[in-house]
C-alpha positions as CSV (number, residue, x, y, z in Angstrom):
1,X,29.7,113.1,16.5
2,X,33.3,112.1,17.1
3,X,34.1,109.6,19.9
4,X,37.4,108.3,21.2
5,X,38.5,105.1,19.5
6,X,37.5,101.9,21.3
7,X,40.3,100.5,23.5
8,X,40.9,97.4,25.5
9,X,41.3,99.4,28.7
10,X,38.6,101.8,30.1
11,X,40.9,104.8,29.7
12,X,39.7,107.5,27.2
13,X,41.5,107.4,23.9
14,X,40.7,110.9,22.7
15,X,41.6,114.4,23.9
16,X,40.3,115.6,27.3
17,X,39.2,119.1,26.7
18,X,38.2,122.1,28.8
19,X,38.7,122.3,32.5
20,X,40.4,118.9,32.8
21,X,43.4,120.1,30.9
22,X,44.1,122.7,33.5
23,X,44.7,120.9,36.9
24,X,45.4,124.2,38.5
25,X,41.8,125.2,38.2
26,X,40.7,122.1,40.1
27,X,43.4,122.6,42.7
28,X,41.5,125.5,44.2
29,X,38.8,123.1,45.3
30,X,38.9,121.4,48.7
31,X,36.2,119.1,50.1
32,X,38.0,118.3,53.3
33,X,35.6,117.2,56.1
34,X,32.7,117.3,53.7
35,X,30.1,114.7,52.9
36,X,29.0,114.6,49.3
37,X,25.8,112.9,48.1
38,X,25.5,110.9,45.0
39,X,21.7,111.0,44.2
40,X,20.7,107.8,42.3
41,X,17.1,108.0,40.9
42,X,16.9,104.2,40.7
43,X,16.4,101.5,43.4
44,X,19.3,100.0,45.3
45,X,20.8,97.1,43.3
46,X,19.7,98.5,39.9
47,X,22.3,99.1,37.2
48,X,22.6,102.9,37.9
49,X,23.0,102.2,41.6
50,X,25.8,99.7,40.9
51,X,27.5,102.2,38.6
52,X,27.4,104.9,41.3
53,X,28.7,102.6,44.0
54,X,31.5,101.5,41.7
55,X,32.8,105.2,41.5
56,X,32.0,106.3,45.1
57,X,35.1,104.9,46.9
58,X,37.5,106.2,44.2
59,X,35.9,109.6,44.2
60,X,36.5,109.6,48.0
61,X,40.1,108.8,47.2
62,X,40.7,111.3,44.3
63,X,38.5,114.3,45.0
64,X,40.4,117.1,46.7
65,X,40.2,116.7,50.5
66,X,39.0,113.0,50.4
67,X,35.4,113.7,51.2
68,X,32.9,111.1,52.4
69,X,30.6,109.9,49.5
70,X,27.2,108.6,50.3
71,X,24.6,107.1,47.9
72,X,21.0,108.3,48.2
73,X,18.5,106.2,46.3
74,X,15.3,108.0,45.2
75,X,13.5,105.8,42.7
76,X,10.1,106.4,41.2
77,X,8.5,107.2,37.9
78,X,11.2,105.8,35.6
79,X,13.8,108.0,37.5
80,X,11.6,111.1,37.1
81,X,11.0,111.6,40.8
82,X,14.8,111.6,41.7
83,X,15.8,113.7,38.8
84,X,13.1,116.3,39.5
85,X,14.3,116.4,43.1
86,X,17.9,116.8,42.0
87,X,17.0,119.7,39.6
88,X,15.1,121.5,42.4
89,X,17.4,120.9,45.4
90,X,20.9,120.3,44.3
91,X,23.1,123.4,44.8
92,X,26.0,124.1,42.4
93,X,28.6,123.7,45.1
94,X,29.9,120.2,44.4
95,X,28.1,118.6,47.3
96,X,25.7,116.6,45.2
97,X,25.9,114.8,41.9
98,X,23.5,112.6,40.1
99,X,23.6,109.1,38.5
100,X,22.3,108.9,35.0
101,X,20.7,105.9,33.2
102,X,19.0,105.3,29.9
103,X,15.6,105.7,31.6
104,X,16.5,109.2,32.7
105,X,17.4,110.2,29.2
106,X,14.3,108.5,27.7
107,X,12.0,110.2,30.1
108,X,13.6,113.6,29.4
109,X,13.6,113.0,25.6
110,X,9.9,112.2,25.5
111,X,9.0,115.1,27.8
112,X,5.6,115.6,29.4
113,X,4.2,117.5,32.3
114,X,5.9,115.4,35.0
115,X,9.4,116.3,33.7
116,X,10.8,119.2,35.8
117,X,14.5,118.6,35.0
118,X,16.7,119.8,32.1
119,X,19.5,117.4,31.2
120,X,20.8,119.9,28.6
121,X,22.0,122.2,31.3
122,X,23.7,119.7,33.7
123,X,27.5,119.6,34.0
124,X,28.7,116.2,32.9
125,X,31.5,114.4,34.5
126,X,31.6,111.0,32.8
127,X,29.6,108.9,30.4
128,X,30.0,105.1,30.2
129,X,29.2,103.5,26.8
130,X,27.8,100.0,26.9
131,X,27.1,97.5,24.2
132,X,23.7,96.1,23.6
133,X,22.8,92.6,22.1
134,X,19.6,91.2,20.7
135,X,18.9,87.5,20.8
136,X,16.1,85.2,20.0
137,X,14.9,81.7,20.5
138,X,15.5,79.2,17.7
139,X,11.8,78.7,17.5
140,X,11.6,82.0,15.7
141,X,13.6,80.4,12.8
142,X,16.9,82.2,13.4
143,X,20.1,80.2,13.1
144,X,22.8,82.9,13.3
145,X,24.4,81.8,10.0
146,X,23.0,84.1,7.3
147,X,21.6,87.6,7.9
148,X,19.1,87.5,5.1
149,X,17.7,84.1,6.1
150,X,17.4,85.1,9.7
151,X,15.6,88.3,8.8
152,X,13.2,86.5,6.5
153,X,12.5,84.1,9.4
154,X,12.0,86.9,11.9
155,X,9.6,88.7,9.6
156,X,7.4,85.7,9.4
157,X,7.6,84.7,13.1
158,X,5.1,85.8,15.8
159,X,7.6,87.8,17.9
160,X,7.0,88.7,21.5
161,X,9.2,91.0,23.5
162,X,9.0,92.5,27.0
163,X,9.3,96.0,28.2
164,X,8.9,97.9,31.5
165,X,6.5,100.4,29.9
166,X,5.9,102.2,26.7
167,X,8.3,105.0,27.6
168,X,11.0,103.0,29.3
169,X,14.5,102.3,27.8
170,X,13.1,99.3,25.8
171,X,11.5,101.8,23.5
172,X,14.8,101.7,21.7
173,X,14.3,98.0,21.0
174,X,10.9,98.6,19.3
175,X,12.4,101.4,17.2
176,X,15.1,98.9,16.1
177,X,12.4,96.3,15.3
178,X,10.5,98.9,13.3
179,X,13.6,99.9,11.4
180,X,14.1,96.3,10.4
181,X,10.5,95.7,9.5
182,X,9.8,93.3,12.3
183,X,6.4,93.0,13.9
184,X,6.8,92.5,17.6
185,X,4.0,92.2,20.2
186,X,5.0,94.1,23.4
187,X,4.3,92.7,26.9
188,X,4.6,95.6,29.3
189,X,5.3,95.5,33.1
190,X,8.3,93.2,32.6
191,X,11.7,94.5,34.0
192,X,14.9,93.6,32.3
193,X,16.1,90.7,34.5
194,X,12.6,89.1,34.2
195,X,12.7,89.6,30.4
196,X,15.7,87.4,30.2
197,X,14.1,84.7,32.4
198,X,10.9,84.9,30.4
199,X,12.8,84.3,27.1
200,X,14.6,81.3,28.6
201,X,11.2,79.9,29.7
202,X,9.8,80.5,26.2
203,X,7.2,83.0,27.3
204,X,8.9,85.7,25.2
205,X,11.0,84.9,22.1
206,X,13.2,88.0,21.4
207,X,14.8,90.6,23.5
208,X,18.0,92.5,24.3
209,X,20.6,92.7,27.1
210,X,23.6,94.9,27.8
211,X,26.8,93.3,26.5
212,X,28.0,92.6,30.0
213,X,24.8,90.9,31.0
214,X,24.7,89.0,27.7
215,X,28.2,87.6,28.2
216,X,27.5,86.8,31.9
217,X,24.0,85.3,31.6
218,X,23.3,84.4,28.0
219,X,26.4,83.1,26.2
220,X,26.1,79.7,28.0
221,X,22.7,79.2,26.5
222,X,24.1,80.2,23.1
223,X,26.6,77.5,23.4
224,X,23.8,75.0,24.2
225,X,21.9,76.2,21.2
226,X,19.0,77.4,23.3
227,X,19.2,81.0,22.1
228,X,20.7,82.7,19.0
229,X,22.4,86.1,18.9
230,X,20.8,88.3,16.3
231,X,22.6,91.6,16.3
232,X,24.2,94.4,18.4
233,X,23.3,98.0,18.3
234,X,27.0,98.6,17.4
235,X,29.4,101.3,18.6
236,X,30.3,104.8,17.4
237,X,33.8,105.1,16.0
238,X,36.0,108.2,16.0
239,X,34.1,109.5,13.0
240,X,30.7,108.9,14.4
241,X,30.0,105.9,12.3
242,X,28.2,102.9,13.8
243,X,30.6,99.9,13.6
244,X,30.9,96.5,15.1
245,X,30.7,96.3,18.9
246,X,34.4,96.1,20.1
247,X,33.3,93.7,22.8
248,X,31.3,91.4,20.5
249,X,32.8,92.0,17.0
250,X,31.6,88.7,15.5
251,X,27.9,89.6,15.9
252,X,26.4,91.8,13.1
253,X,25.1,95.3,13.9
254,X,21.7,96.6,13.1
255,X,23.4,98.6,10.2
256,X,24.9,95.4,8.8
257,X,21.5,93.8,8.8
258,X,19.6,96.8,7.3
259,X,22.1,97.1,4.5
260,X,22.1,93.4,3.8
261,X,18.4,93.3,3.2
262,X,18.1,96.8,1.5
263,X,20.7,96.5,-1.3
264,X,23.5,98.1,0.7
265,X,21.6,101.3,1.4
266,X,21.9,103.1,4.7
267,X,18.6,103.9,6.6
268,X,17.2,107.4,6.5
269,X,14.1,109.4,7.3
270,X,12.3,110.3,10.5
271,X,12.4,106.8,12.0
272,X,16.2,106.6,11.5
273,X,16.7,110.1,12.9
274,X,14.7,109.1,16.0
275,X,16.4,105.8,16.4
276,X,19.8,107.5,16.4
277,X,18.9,109.4,19.6
278,X,17.8,106.2,21.3
279,X,20.8,104.3,20.0
280,X,23.0,107.0,21.7
281,X,21.1,106.6,24.9
282,X,21.4,102.8,24.9
283,X,25.1,102.6,23.9
284,X,27.2,105.8,24.1
285,X,25.6,107.3,27.2
286,X,24.1,104.2,28.8
287,X,25.3,105.4,32.3
288,X,26.9,108.6,33.6
289,X,27.4,111.1,36.3
290,X,26.6,114.8,36.3
291,X,26.7,117.9,38.5
292,X,23.8,120.4,38.6
293,X,23.5,123.3,36.2
294,X,25.6,126.4,37.1
295,X,28.3,124.4,38.9
296,X,31.6,126.5,38.7
297,X,34.3,125.3,36.3
298,X,36.7,124.7,39.1
299,X,34.4,122.2,40.8
300,X,33.6,120.5,37.5
301,X,37.3,120.3,36.8
302,X,37.9,118.6,40.2
303,X,35.3,116.0,39.5
304,X,36.6,115.3,35.9
305,X,40.1,115.0,37.2
306,X,38.9,112.6,39.9
307,X,37.0,110.5,37.3
308,X,40.1,110.4,35.0
309,X,42.3,109.2,37.9
310,X,39.6,106.7,38.8
311,X,39.7,105.3,35.2
312,X,43.5,104.9,35.5
313,X,43.3,103.1,38.8
314,X,44.2,99.4,38.4
315,X,41.7,98.4,41.1
316,X,38.9,100.3,39.4
317,X,39.8,98.9,36.0
318,X,39.5,95.3,37.3
319,X,36.1,96.1,38.7
320,X,34.9,98.1,35.7
321,X,36.0,95.5,33.2
322,X,33.6,93.0,34.6
323,X,30.8,95.5,35.1
324,X,31.1,97.6,31.9
325,X,33.0,95.5,29.4
326,X,35.7,96.7,27.0
327,X,34.4,100.2,26.3
328,X,36.1,103.6,26.7
329,X,34.8,106.1,29.2
330,X,34.0,109.6,28.0
331,X,34.8,112.7,30.1
332,X,34.1,116.3,30.4
333,X,33.3,117.9,27.0
334,X,33.3,114.5,25.3
335,X,30.7,113.3,27.8
336,X,28.7,116.5,27.4
337,X,28.7,116.2,23.6
338,X,27.6,112.6,23.8
339,X,24.7,113.4,26.2
340,X,23.7,116.3,24.0
341,X,23.4,114.0,21.0
342,X,21.3,111.6,23.0
343,X,18.8,114.0,24.6
344,X,18.4,116.7,22.0
345,X,15.5,115.5,19.8
346,X,14.5,117.5,16.7
347,X,10.8,118.7,16.5
348,X,10.2,116.3,13.6
349,X,11.7,113.3,15.5
350,X,9.7,114.2,18.6
351,X,6.5,114.3,16.6
352,X,7.5,110.9,15.1
353,X,8.2,109.2,18.4
354,X,5.0,110.5,19.9
355,X,3.0,109.1,17.0
356,X,5.0,105.9,17.2
357,X,4.3,105.4,20.9
358,X,0.6,106.1,20.4
359,X,0.2,103.7,17.5
360,X,2.3,100.9,19.0
361,X,1.3,101.1,22.6
362,X,-1.8,103.3,22.8
363,X,0.0,105.7,25.1
364,X,-0.1,109.5,24.8
365,X,3.1,111.3,25.6
């Protein structure tokens, strides 16, 4: 998978392919006098809701005809309820698009009878990569000075981490722990903001945050010596290699740590193949926007063009820098390829993750 090179700005640094390169295709679209709905399968105030509301006023400005954009929240079932509704009811006329989060992708990836939506057929507008940081309490023995010493300490410690449920986005964390040979007790029913608070209270002792939330909420405790950064999930470079997070380049990646304790070898096998999907979900396609399957190219082109103009808008850049950090947005075919990498799981990897969830959390999927 090739991605645009990381940039300081939020503008894409690679080629914009397909419909976006032909503005005349999009010019045939006119939403004058229309009201467009952005369906968000998460509660108001959640990360996906904030992401959607960040784009909405700029889509009103840059979509042809300056339509009204409204946000419709439809939470439930780790986003399954809203995504099922979108799949069944959204027409391919540009009048509705959906907000995407890691939970949406995780739910789809794991499958099950409740999943009635197919993310492989949606028309993707934009994907927003986002860094992810793991941190731990000093009581675990980590000091943040030597990778091998920290890993030795973590492997001996009685680690406890929170997660919303066995099939929520935090499944990525437990795959990472497994990859590094860490034994971590899960505490379910704990949403992400509460996980952070529980760690600071000492009820949990290891966890993760998005890079933006880490910088906003955690770095002050790092400076006080109350928590220690352990690693980031990294970021995919232009050749698809996982490299240091451009927003937090001083913190080692999971790959740095794995190689340090395994004689320089790269991870491999079913666990690694499965982890890579969940890494893509957590980092490269953390948030996004998509139109329903079958949406005509001209309408997709109009949305991609509006998203690109949004990313170039100085006002948006100021807002997005604080919310998303120093990561490039992916558009059109780049976004489609990124989401395909995230939500397309091989039969062997799907069998592995089902077994993993059963053994670790006693949950059948």
